[in-house]
N, C-alpha and C positions, 0 to 999 in steps of 0.2 A: 399179681403175688409180689410180697414183701420179701427181701432176703433179712433172714433173720440174723442179727447180728447184738452182740452182746454189747451193753452200756454199762461201761465200769470208767474208772479215771487211769492212766496212764500211770506205771509206776515210776518212781523218781529216777532219774540216769544213774548208774552205778559210776562214782569219781575211785579212781585208783590212781597207780604211778604212771601217768599217762607218757609222762616226756621219757623216763627210762625205759618204756616199753617202746617208743617210737626209735629210739637210739638206738637200743639192742636189734630191733627190726632190720634199721638199717645198716648196720655194721655186719648183721648175718648174711646182709643181700650182697654186700660187698666184699665178702669173704669167699662166698660162695662163687661171686665173679670172679677173684684173683686165683681159685682153686681150678675153675675150667678154663682160664685163660692160656695154659701150656698146652692143652688139649685142644687148642681151637683145629688143627689141621683132622683131628680125629672127625669133630663135630662137624666139619664142613664136609668131608669125604660121605657122611652118615645122612645130611641133610638137617641137622640139630644144631644149628648155628643159632636159632632163635632162643636156644638156652642160655646161652652166654649173654645174648643181647637182653634177656628176660632179667637176666639178674642185673643188668647195668641199670635198666628202665628202673627196678625195684629200688636202687641205691636213689637215684635220680629223686624220685618220686619221696623216698624216706626222707630225702634233705630237704623238699619243701615240705614234709610232715612235721620234722622236728621245729622248722621256723614257723609253721602254724602253731602246733602246740605250745611250745614256750611264749608266744604273744596271747594265746588263749590263757592259758594260766597266769599269766602278769596281768589280763585284764579282768581276771575272778579275783584276784588281789587285791588292786586296784577298787574296784566295786565293793567287796568287802572292809576294807579300810575306809572307803567313803560313809559306808552304812554305819561304821562304828563311831566314825567321829561325827555322823548326824545325830545319832541315839543320843537322847541326854541321859547323864550321867544319875544312876539313884543315888541320893543322899541317905 
């Protein structure tokens, strides 16, 4: 018996303001870390210190994400510029 799967093309990926989105998320993680830091003792007493460290990990991963999406956006722009330069101009 064969599994039925629809055969159609995947839609084009959505492009949007990727860099500002990742920067905003990273800032949010860092702010959450800073807000929770004064209450570290309470989190430690209740066994919830992982909340604080999760925010710090989100900040670190966000910094890696910022680096990645900025390089990706630059590569897309370079590819578009190279494609425009290689396309003959219509006279």
